[in-house]
C-alpha positions as CSV (number, residue, x, y, z in Angstrom):
1,M,-15.8,4.0,0.5
2,K,-18.5,6.0,2.1
3,Q,-19.4,9.4,0.6
4,F,-19.8,12.8,1.8
5,C,-23.2,14.2,1.3
6,C,-22.6,16.8,-1.6
7,K,-23.6,19.9,0.8
8,T,-20.7,19.0,3.5
9,L,-18.2,18.6,0.4
10,V,-18.7,21.7,-1.1
11,S,-18.7,23.4,2.4
12,L,-15.4,21.9,3.2
13,M,-14.2,23.0,-0.5
14,L,-15.3,26.8,0.5
15,A,-14.0,26.6,3.7
16,F,-10.1,26.3,2.1
17,F,-10.7,29.9,1.0
18,C,-10.3,30.7,4.7
19,C,-6.7,31.0,5.7
20,I,-3.6,30.3,8.3
21,P,-0.3,31.8,9.1
22,Q,2.7,32.4,7.4
23,A,5.1,33.6,10.5
24,V,7.4,36.3,10.2
25,A,10.3,34.2,11.3
26,Q,13.9,34.8,12.3
27,V,15.8,34.0,8.8
28,S,19.4,33.3,10.3
29,A,18.5,30.7,12.5
30,D,15.4,29.5,10.3
31,P,16.3,27.4,7.2
32,G,12.4,27.3,6.5
33,D,11.4,30.9,6.0
34,E,10.9,32.2,2.3
35,F,14.6,33.7,1.9
36,Y,16.1,30.0,1.4
37,E,13.8,29.5,-1.4
38,Y,14.6,32.8,-3.5
39,A,18.1,32.2,-2.7
40,Q,18.1,28.9,-4.4
41,S,16.2,30.7,-7.2
42,W,18.8,33.2,-7.1
43,K,21.7,30.6,-7.0
44,S,20.5,28.8,-10.0
45,R,20.1,31.9,-12.0
46,G,23.1,33.4,-11.3
47,L,22.3,36.4,-9.6
48,V,24.3,35.6,-6.3
49,T,27.6,34.2,-5.4
50,D,29.3,32.3,-2.5
51,V,26.2,30.7,-1.4
52,P,27.2,28.5,1.9
53,P,26.2,24.7,1.2
54,L,24.4,24.4,4.5
55,R,20.9,26.4,5.7
56,P,20.7,28.4,7.6
57,Y,23.0,31.5,6.9
58,P,24.7,34.3,9.1
59,L,23.0,37.4,9.1
60,A,26.7,38.7,6.9
61,N,25.8,36.3,4.3
62,I,21.6,36.7,4.0
63,K,22.4,40.9,3.5
64,A,25.3,40.1,1.0
65,I,22.7,38.2,-1.1
66,L,20.2,40.5,-1.1
67,Q,22.1,43.4,-1.5
68,E,23.9,41.1,-5.1
69,V,19.8,40.8,-5.8
70,I,19.0,43.9,-5.4
71,E,21.5,45.6,-7.3
72,N,21.5,43.2,-10.6
73,G,18.1,41.6,-10.3
74,T,14.9,41.9,-12.4
75,T,12.0,44.0,-11.1
76,R,10.0,41.1,-9.6
77,D,13.9,40.2,-7.7
78,Q,14.0,43.2,-6.6
79,E,10.8,43.8,-5.1
80,R,11.1,40.3,-3.4
81,A,14.5,41.0,-2.2
82,L,13.6,44.3,-0.4
83,D,10.6,42.9,1.0
84,I,12.6,40.4,2.9
85,Y,15.7,43.1,3.5
86,S,12.8,45.3,5.1
87,R,11.7,42.4,7.7
88,V,15.0,41.3,8.5
89,M,16.6,44.9,9.1
90,G,13.8,46.8,10.2
91,K,14.4,46.5,13.7
92,P,15.9,43.7,15.8
93,Y,12.8,42.1,17.1
94,H,9.3,41.4,16.3
95,V,6.8,40.2,18.5
96,S,4.4,37.8,16.9
97,M,1.5,36.1,17.2
98,E,0.5,33.2,15.3
99,G,-3.5,31.0,15.3
100,D,-4.0,27.8,13.4
101,F,-6.8,25.8,13.1
102,Y,-6.5,22.8,11.9
103,V,-9.5,20.2,10.6
104,K,-8.7,16.7,9.9
105,H,-11.7,14.3,8.2
106,T,-10.8,10.6,8.1
107,M,-13.1,8.4,6.0
108,E,-11.9,4.3,6.3
109,E,-12.8,1.1,4.6
110,T,-12.3,-2.6,6.2
111,D,-13.0,-6.2,5.6
112,G,-12.5,-5.7,1.8
113,G,-14.8,-2.4,1.8
114,E,-17.7,-4.1,3.3
115,K,-17.5,-1.7,6.5
116,S,-16.6,1.6,6.6
117,S,-16.2,4.5,9.0
118,S,-15.2,8.4,9.0
119,D,-14.3,10.6,11.7
120,T,-13.3,14.3,12.2
121,D,-11.0,16.0,14.3
122,K,-9.9,19.5,15.1
123,M,-7.2,20.9,16.8
124,I,-6.7,24.9,17.8
125,A,-2.6,26.0,18.5
126,L,-1.1,29.6,19.4
127,Y,2.3,30.3,18.9
128,P,3.1,33.8,21.2
129,S,6.9,34.6,20.5
130,V,9.5,37.0,20.0
131,K,12.0,36.7,17.1
132,G,14.5,38.5,15.0
133,D,18.1,39.0,13.6
134,F,20.8,41.7,14.8
135,G,24.3,42.1,14.1
136,F,27.3,44.2,15.7
137,K,30.7,45.2,14.2
138,D,29.5,45.1,10.3
139,D,27.7,41.6,11.2
140,F,31.3,40.0,12.1
141,V,28.6,39.2,15.0
142,S,25.5,38.1,14.2
143,I,22.2,36.3,16.1
144,G,19.3,34.9,15.1
145,Y,16.4,33.9,17.7
146,S,13.1,33.1,18.2
147,A,11.7,32.3,21.5
148,G,8.3,31.7,22.3
149,F,5.7,29.0,22.9
150,A,3.4,26.2,21.4
151,I,0.3,26.1,22.5
152,S,-2.5,23.4,21.1
153,N,-5.1,20.8,22.4
154,A,-3.7,18.1,20.5
155,T,-0.1,17.2,18.9
156,D,-0.1,19.0,14.8
157,T,1.8,16.0,13.0
158,D,-1.5,14.0,13.4
159,F,-3.2,17.1,11.1
160,M,-0.8,17.1,8.9
161,P,-0.2,14.7,5.6
162,M,1.6,11.8,6.2
163,Y,6.0,12.2,6.1
164,S,4.9,15.7,7.2
165,N,7.3,17.0,10.2
166,S,6.1,19.6,12.8
167,L,6.2,23.2,12.2
168,H,7.4,23.8,15.5
169,D,10.4,22.7,17.8
170,S,8.2,21.5,20.6
171,I,7.7,17.6,21.4
172,Y,8.9,17.2,25.2
173,D,8.5,18.3,28.0
174,A,5.1,20.0,28.1
175,A,3.0,22.3,30.8
176,S,-0.6,21.9,31.1
177,V,-2.9,24.8,30.4
178,G,-6.6,23.8,30.9
179,S,-7.2,21.1,28.0
180,A,-3.7,22.5,26.1
181,D,-0.5,21.5,26.5
182,M,2.0,24.3,26.3
183,F,5.5,23.7,24.9
184,L,8.7,25.9,24.9
185,D,9.3,26.5,21.2
186,V,12.9,28.1,21.0
187,N,15.9,28.1,18.1
188,E,18.8,30.0,18.3
189,A,22.2,30.8,15.8
190,V,25.2,32.7,17.0
191,A,28.0,33.6,13.8
192,L,31.1,35.0,13.9
193,G,32.9,35.8,11.0
194,R,32.8,36.9,7.2
195,R,30.3,36.0,4.3
196,N,33.5,33.6,2.9
197,L,34.7,32.3,6.2
198,F,32.5,31.9,9.5
199,V,31.4,29.4,12.7
200,Q,28.3,29.3,13.6
201,G,26.6,27.6,17.0
202,G,23.2,27.6,18.4
203,V,20.1,25.5,18.8
204,Y,18.3,25.0,15.5
205,R,17.2,22.8,12.1
206,S,19.6,22.8,9.6
207,G,19.2,21.5,5.6
208,Y,21.6,20.6,3.0
209,S,20.7,20.2,-1.2
210,A,18.8,22.5,-3.3
211,F,15.7,20.3,-2.1
212,L,14.5,22.3,0.4
213,N,12.9,20.3,3.5
214,E,14.0,17.5,1.3
215,G,17.5,16.7,2.3
216,L,18.8,13.0,2.7
217,A,21.6,13.8,4.7
218,L,20.0,17.2,6.6
219,N,16.6,17.6,6.2
220,D,15.3,21.1,7.0
221,S,12.4,20.0,8.2
222,G,13.5,17.8,10.7
223,Y,14.0,18.2,14.3
224,H,16.3,21.1,15.8
225,S,19.9,19.9,17.1
226,G,22.9,22.1,19.0
227,N,25.0,22.7,16.4
228,F,28.5,24.0,15.5
229,S,29.7,24.6,12.3
230,F,32.7,26.2,10.6
231,T,31.8,27.1,7.0
232,Y,34.7,28.4,4.3
233,L,33.9,29.8,0.6
234,N,36.9,30.3,-1.8
235,G,35.1,31.0,-5.6
236,R,34.8,27.6,-6.7
237,F,35.7,25.8,-3.7
238,S,33.5,25.2,-0.6
239,Y,33.9,23.7,2.7
240,A,31.6,22.8,5.6
241,Q,31.8,20.9,8.8
242,Q,28.8,20.4,11.6
243,I,28.8,18.6,14.3
244,S,25.2,17.9,16.2
245,M,24.3,17.3,19.6
246,I,21.1,15.3,18.8
247,G,18.6,13.1,21.2
248,A,18.9,9.4,21.7
249,T,15.4,7.0,22.0
250,S,15.1,3.9,22.3
251,S,15.8,1.3,20.1
252,Y,12.8,-0.7,19.7
253,D,9.8,2.4,19.2
254,G,12.0,5.9,18.8
255,L,9.5,7.7,21.2
256,E,10.7,11.0,22.7
257,S,9.4,9.8,26.1
258,N,12.3,8.1,26.5
259,L,14.8,10.7,25.3
260,V,18.2,10.5,26.5
261,P,21.2,12.6,25.6
262,D,24.8,11.7,24.6
263,K,23.8,10.7,21.0
264,M,25.9,12.9,18.0
265,M,26.0,13.5,14.6
266,A,29.3,14.6,12.6
267,F,28.7,16.0,8.9
268,H,31.1,17.5,6.3
269,S,31.0,18.7,2.7
270,V,33.5,19.4,0.1
271,G,32.4,21.5,-3.4
272,Y,33.7,22.6,-6.4
273,D,32.6,24.1,-9.2
274,L,33.7,22.6,-12.6
275,F,32.2,24.6,-14.4
276,D,30.0,27.4,-14.4
277,F,27.0,24.4,-15.2
278,L,28.4,21.6,-13.2
279,S,29.4,21.9,-9.8
280,V,30.2,18.6,-7.4
281,S,30.4,18.0,-4.0
282,F,31.2,14.9,-1.4
283,Y,29.7,14.5,1.8
284,E,30.0,12.5,5.0
285,S,27.6,12.1,7.8
286,S,28.3,10.1,10.9
287,V,26.0,9.2,13.7
288,Y,27.4,7.8,17.1
289,G,26.9,7.9,20.9
290,R,28.1,7.8,24.4
291,R,31.4,10.1,23.6
292,F,32.9,12.7,22.4
293,D,34.7,12.2,19.6
294,F,37.3,15.1,18.8
295,S,38.3,13.2,15.3
296,Y,35.1,14.3,13.7
297,L,36.1,18.2,14.3
298,L,39.0,17.5,12.1
299,P,39.0,18.2,8.1
300,V,39.6,14.4,7.4
301,P,37.4,11.9,5.9
302,Y,35.2,10.0,8.6
303,M,36.1,6.8,6.9
304,V,39.5,7.1,8.4
305,A,38.4,9.0,11.8
306,Q,36.3,6.3,12.8
307,G,38.6,3.2,11.9
308,I,40.7,4.5,14.5
309,G,38.0,3.5,17.3
310,G,37.1,0.2,15.6
311,A,35.0,1.6,12.7
312,S,31.6,1.1,14.5
313,D,29.7,3.9,13.6
314,N,27.0,4.9,11.3
315,L,28.8,6.2,8.8
316,A,27.4,6.9,5.6
317,M,28.8,8.7,2.1
318,G,27.4,10.7,-0.2
319,L,27.8,12.7,-3.6
320,L,25.8,15.6,-4.8
321,I,25.8,16.9,-8.6
322,D,24.6,20.0,-9.6
323,I,23.6,21.2,-13.2
324,K,22.4,24.0,-14.8
325,P,21.6,23.6,-18.6
326,A,19.9,26.8,-18.6
327,P,19.6,30.1,-16.2
328,G,17.2,29.1,-13.8
329,V,17.0,25.4,-14.7
330,L,19.2,23.1,-12.1
331,W,19.4,19.5,-12.3
332,E,20.4,18.0,-9.0
333,T,21.6,14.2,-8.2
334,D,21.8,13.3,-4.2
335,I,23.1,9.8,-3.8
336,M,23.9,8.9,-0.3
337,C,25.4,5.3,0.5
338,D,25.0,4.2,4.1
339,D,26.3,0.5,3.4
340,F,27.8,-1.0,0.0
341,P,29.1,-4.4,-1.0
342,A,31.7,-3.8,-3.2
343,E,32.5,-7.6,-3.8
344,D,28.7,-8.1,-4.9
345,F,29.0,-5.2,-7.0
346,F,31.9,-6.2,-8.7
347,K,30.4,-10.0,-9.2
348,L,27.5,-8.1,-11.1
349,N,25.4,-9.1,-8.1
350,F,22.7,-6.4,-7.3
351,D,20.6,-8.3,-5.0
352,S,22.6,-7.8,-1.8
353,K,22.5,-5.6,1.4
354,Y,23.1,-2.2,-0.4
355,R,22.1,0.2,1.9
356,I,21.0,3.6,-0.6
357,A,19.1,6.3,-0.7
358,A,18.8,8.3,-4.1
359,R,17.3,11.4,-5.2
360,T,17.2,13.1,-8.7
361,G,15.0,16.2,-10.1
362,F,15.0,19.2,-11.9
363,V,13.7,22.5,-10.0
364,Y,12.6,25.4,-12.3
365,T,12.7,29.3,-11.3
366,P,12.1,31.3,-14.3
367,A,13.1,35.0,-14.3
368,D,9.6,37.6,-14.3
369,S,7.4,35.1,-14.6
370,F,4.0,34.7,-11.8
371,L,5.6,30.9,-11.9
372,E,8.2,31.0,-8.9
373,R,9.5,27.7,-8.8
374,L,8.5,24.1,-10.5
375,N,9.9,21.2,-8.4
376,V,9.8,17.7,-10.2
377,N,11.9,14.8,-8.1
378,Y,12.0,10.9,-7.7
379,T,13.4,9.7,-4.5
380,M,14.1,6.1,-3.5
381,I,15.2,4.5,-0.2
382,L,16.9,1.0,0.0
383,P,15.8,-1.1,2.8
384,Y,17.1,-0.8,6.3
385,T,19.2,2.5,5.1
386,Y,19.3,5.2,8.1
387,S,19.0,2.4,10.5
388,H,21.6,0.7,12.4
389,W,21.6,-1.6,15.2
390,Q,22.6,-0.2,18.9
391,Y,24.0,-3.0,21.6
392,D,24.0,-2.4,25.5
393,S,27.8,-2.4,25.7
394,D,31.4,-3.2,23.2
395,S,31.9,-6.6,25.3
396,S,28.6,-7.7,24.9
397,A,26.3,-8.3,21.5
398,S,22.8,-8.0,23.8
399,I,19.8,-5.9,23.3
400,T,17.0,-5.7,25.7
401,A,14.2,-3.8,26.2
402,S,15.9,-0.8,27.7
403,T,18.8,-0.8,24.7
404,V,18.7,3.1,23.6
405,N,19.8,3.6,19.8
406,Y,22.6,6.1,19.5
407,Q,22.9,5.1,16.4
408,N,20.2,5.2,13.8
409,C,19.4,8.6,11.9
410,T,16.6,10.1,14.0
411,N,17.0,12.9,16.4
412,S,14.5,12.7,19.5
413,G,12.7,10.0,17.5
414,V,12.5,12.1,13.9
415,L,14.1,10.9,10.7
416,I,16.9,13.6,10.3
417,G,17.3,12.7,6.0
418,S,14.4,11.9,3.8
419,P,10.8,11.2,6.0
420,Y,10.4,8.6,3.4
421,G,12.0,6.2,5.6
422,P,13.6,2.4,4.3
423,N,12.0,0.7,1.7
424,S,10.3,3.5,0.2
425,D,10.3,5.3,-3.0
426,A,8.4,8.7,-4.1
427,I,7.5,11.0,-7.2
428,K,7.0,14.6,-6.3
429,F,5.3,17.6,-8.3
430,S,5.2,20.9,-6.7
431,V,4.5,24.4,-8.4
432,D,4.1,28.3,-6.8
433,F,2.7,30.6,-8.6
434,R,2.8,34.3,-7.3
435,P,-0.3,36.2,-9.9
436,L,0.0,39.1,-7.3
437,S,2.8,40.5,-5.7
438,R,1.4,39.4,-2.2
439,L,-0.6,36.3,-3.3
440,R,1.3,33.2,-3.7
441,L,-0.5,29.7,-5.0
442,S,1.1,26.3,-4.0
443,I,0.4,22.9,-5.7
444,D,1.6,19.5,-4.4
445,T,1.0,16.0,-5.7
446,T,3.3,12.9,-4.1
447,Y,2.8,9.2,-4.5
448,I,4.2,7.2,-1.9
449,R,5.2,3.6,-2.1
450,H,6.0,1.8,1.4
451,A,6.2,-1.6,2.2
452,N,7.5,-3.4,5.5
453,I,10.7,-5.5,5.2
454,C,9.8,-7.7,7.6
455,E,7.2,-9.2,5.1
456,S,10.4,-10.4,3.3
457,L,12.2,-12.5,6.7
458,S,12.5,-16.2,6.4
459,D,10.4,-18.3,8.9
460,E,13.2,-19.2,11.2
461,E,13.9,-14.9,11.4
462,A,10.5,-14.6,12.6
463,M,10.6,-16.9,14.9
464,T,13.4,-15.3,16.4
465,Y,11.4,-12.5,16.7
466,L,8.3,-13.7,18.1
467,C,10.1,-15.5,20.7
468,A,12.4,-12.4,22.3
469,P,11.3,-10.7,25.0
470,K,8.3,-7.8,24.2
471,G,10.3,-4.5,23.2
472,V,13.4,-6.0,22.0
473,Y,13.1,-5.8,18.5
474,A,10.9,-3.8,16.5
475,T,9.1,-5.2,13.1
476,D,6.7,-2.5,11.8
477,G,9.7,-1.6,8.6
478,S,10.7,1.6,10.2
479,V,14.0,2.8,10.9
480,N,14.1,1.1,14.4
481,T,13.9,-2.1,12.1
482,H,17.7,-3.0,12.0
483,S,19.7,-6.1,10.1
484,M,21.4,-7.6,13.5
485,F,20.2,-9.9,15.8
486,A,22.0,-10.2,19.6
487,N,24.3,-12.4,20.7
488,S,24.8,-12.0,24.3
489,K,27.9,-15.1,24.0
490,S,29.4,-12.8,21.7
491,S,30.6,-9.2,21.1
492,S,29.6,-9.0,17.4
493,G,26.1,-10.3,17.5
494,R,24.0,-12.3,14.4
495,H,23.0,-11.3,11.1
496,V,19.6,-10.9,9.8
497,E,20.3,-12.9,6.9
498,S,17.8,-12.2,4.8
499,A,18.9,-8.4,5.5
500,W,22.5,-9.2,4.4
501,D,22.1,-11.6,1.4
502,S,19.4,-10.1,-0.7
503,M,18.1,-6.1,-1.1
504,N,14.2,-7.1,-1.7
505,W,13.7,-3.3,-2.1
506,L,9.4,-3.1,-2.6
507,N,9.3,-7.1,-3.6
508,Q,7.1,-7.5,-0.7
509,E,3.1,-8.7,-1.4
510,H,1.7,-6.0,0.7
511,V,3.0,-2.4,-0.6
512,Q,1.1,0.7,1.1
513,Y,0.3,3.3,-1.8
514,T,0.0,6.9,-1.0
515,L,-1.1,9.7,-2.9
516,Q,-1.2,13.4,-1.8
517,T,-2.4,16.5,-3.4
518,G,-2.6,20.1,-1.7
519,L,-3.4,23.5,-2.4
520,N,-2.0,25.9,-0.2
521,V,-2.7,30.3,-0.7
522,Q,-1.0,32.6,1.1
523,Y,-1.6,36.3,1.3
524,D,0.6,38.8,2.7
525,F,-0.7,42.5,3.5
526,K,1.8,45.4,3.0
527,P,3.3,46.0,6.0
528,S,2.0,49.3,7.7
529,K,4.6,52.2,8.4
530,K,5.4,50.9,11.8
531,G,6.2,47.3,10.5
532,R,3.1,45.5,11.6
533,R,2.7,42.8,9.5
534,V,-0.6,40.7,9.0
535,S,-0.4,37.0,6.9
536,L,-3.1,35.2,5.8
537,K,-2.9,31.4,4.6
538,G,-5.1,28.3,3.4
539,G,-4.7,25.0,2.4
540,V,-6.2,21.6,1.9
541,C,-4.3,18.6,1.2
542,F,-6.4,15.3,0.0
543,E,-4.5,11.8,0.8
544,Y,-5.3,8.3,-0.2
545,V,-3.8,6.1,1.5
546,R,-4.4,2.1,0.3
547,N,-3.3,-0.8,2.3
548,Y,-2.9,1.7,5.7
549,G,-1.4,-0.1,8.4
550,V,2.2,-1.8,6.8
551,A,3.5,0.1,9.8
552,G,2.1,-1.9,11.8
553,E,4.1,-4.8,14.3
554,M,4.3,-7.8,12.1
555,F,6.2,-10.5,14.8
556,P,5.7,-8.8,18.1
557,G,8.1,-10.0,20.5
558,G,6.9,-11.5,23.8
559,S,4.5,-14.3,21.3
560,M,5.9,-17.1,23.0
561,E,6.5,-18.9,26.5
562,N,9.4,-20.8,27.9
563,V,11.9,-19.7,25.2
564,K,15.2,-21.8,25.4
565,Y,18.2,-20.8,23.6
566,N,21.4,-23.1,22.4
567,D,25.1,-21.9,22.8
568,D,24.9,-20.1,19.9
569,D,21.9,-17.8,21.8
570,E,19.6,-19.4,18.8
571,V,16.2,-20.3,19.4
572,E,15.9,-24.0,20.8
573,S,12.1,-24.9,22.1
574,F,9.3,-22.6,22.9
575,V,5.6,-23.1,24.3
576,Y,3.2,-21.3,21.8
577,D,-1.1,-22.0,22.6
578,G,0.1,-24.1,25.1
579,K,2.1,-26.4,22.7
580,T,6.0,-26.9,23.3
581,Y,7.7,-27.0,19.9
582,S,11.5,-27.9,19.5
583,V,13.9,-27.7,16.7
584,S,14.7,-31.7,17.6
585,D,11.0,-32.4,16.3
586,P,10.9,-33.9,12.7
587,D,7.8,-31.3,11.8
588,Y,9.2,-28.3,13.2
589,E,10.2,-26.3,10.2
590,D,6.3,-26.9,9.1
591,S,5.6,-26.0,12.4
592,I,7.0,-22.7,12.5
593,S,6.0,-22.1,9.1
594,K,2.6,-22.2,10.3
595,I,2.9,-20.0,12.9
596,A,5.3,-17.5,11.1
597,D,2.3,-17.6,8.3
598,D,-0.7,-17.2,11.1
599,F,1.3,-13.8,12.1
600,R,1.6,-12.6,8.4
601,R,-1.9,-13.2,8.0
602,Q,-3.2,-11.3,11.6
603,W,-0.7,-8.5,10.2
604,A,-2.1,-8.0,6.6
605,E,-6.1,-8.4,8.0
606,Q,-5.3,-5.4,9.9
607,L,-4.4,-3.4,6.8
608,T,-7.1,-0.7,5.9
609,D,-7.6,2.0,3.1
610,R,-8.1,5.5,4.3
611,L,-9.0,8.4,2.5
612,N,-8.0,11.7,5.0
613,M,-8.8,15.2,4.2
614,Y,-7.1,18.3,5.8
615,F,-7.7,21.6,6.0
616,T,-5.7,24.4,7.4
617,F,-7.2,28.1,8.8
618,G,-5.3,30.8,10.7
619,V,-3.7,34.4,10.8
620,S,-0.4,35.7,11.8
621,I,0.6,39.3,13.1
622,S,3.7,40.6,14.1
623,F,4.6,43.9,15.5
């Protein structure tokens, strides 16, 4: 790997002590606000009650939680709660200006380490906005909002570690401002009701589970959506139901440039605290499109509701188990099942089409300590989880280059659940310190494995992809790679047999290994008497990726010419490199094996090793 000179490296390390902003966000419409981290801590330590399962919370719940902590918490707890309370209740609006400066340096090895290259990119971004929270009638009605713009000369996710989502809801329909693009960046939530019974609606992000920004079903860092939810809390019992209007994209690549409406996601959960130290929640989610289904608004099992219309939606079920062995210690296990071959399971066959995402880990939030939060967890995403095929009509199982996918678990091309995607796993360690009341240090290390499931395809399946027209099937191993082929002469399609008969979880020859470690520093100046707040933050992240490029297309469609199909819509003959191949040829199997191996080899040859270094600096001022 090509080395930086010592002077350059030292300069970059010193630059870390410069800073980027911590936004003064609207709390009741932003599940990423720091309040929700503290709310989880206070819940784990038994300081607060009646915490809703879905984030964000209405203003009445936010105020009640803060008031409980102010009354019952330690000195440190009271200090944090009072600071958040003054920020939320000080006035109903804040005029905010944030400025970010990003630097990304990449070093890459190719040709087995014989060649190397490096590149440095920079991005400047501005985020002017007006935001706040306010309530009416003793907070029976409350509104949280943020209205502003995101202005930058590049895409922010290009300057963030892999598997990161944008911090802003602004990815579509930009206006040009000189050399920069300007997007609307707006979120809003309106709630009606009391602390234990309320409805909520608006356009905002939502999250579920104690692992903030890591939910398997709903990820706080995912792209915003139009939501309407109902929540009921009664002591040990909780129920929440939400229906979301999300964006559908191309079935092939998921690019937001092909964004269309009429895609929806329904979610509900029912939870019960069996003991003070043990709570269990069952949840379901369903992604579907091109219709509004009233049955998903009813408090009935989605498995039953979708069966009325043919059981064709992308339904998943999950179990969330929270164990609190000691105050401030939470062990949470989240298991979400997309598809489960019960017959194979009872036969003890574990090499089948299991579509499961799971996470288990500990969150430790001690009282009266400079250690604020310690999080250790493990996540696994089995192949084809979150993905789902989409046909052009109910009467014909056809898939074309213009097919829109209304059933995979993405919103405007962004994964709704775990950001790691199918055929992955990850171990994460993060720790937050607060050595001074207004200074916060965060250390984060994550190790991720990911492989392209298409490396496990049979030669015949590989040829089906290669013979298909360009832009019909994705073979990048992402959520866009699904387990069904088209069959224009049928309404049921054809199975990708390797996907239905085997699990193939991370058993591929080429696995992408990613190691990320980062350090962030945040300092919040004491608010002025007039309510002005200034925040500074700085961060550095080192990311090493071995076998970068695993997500490249392995068997691109359109590679064959003059493709002919039989009555079962299977390949009968094709032309490749000027030569005709037919299933009737005696050496056909050997021929397609050689062709498939050539494409596998070409795909493997483009894999590289890469080291990325990310530096972020900036300031945020609000009035």
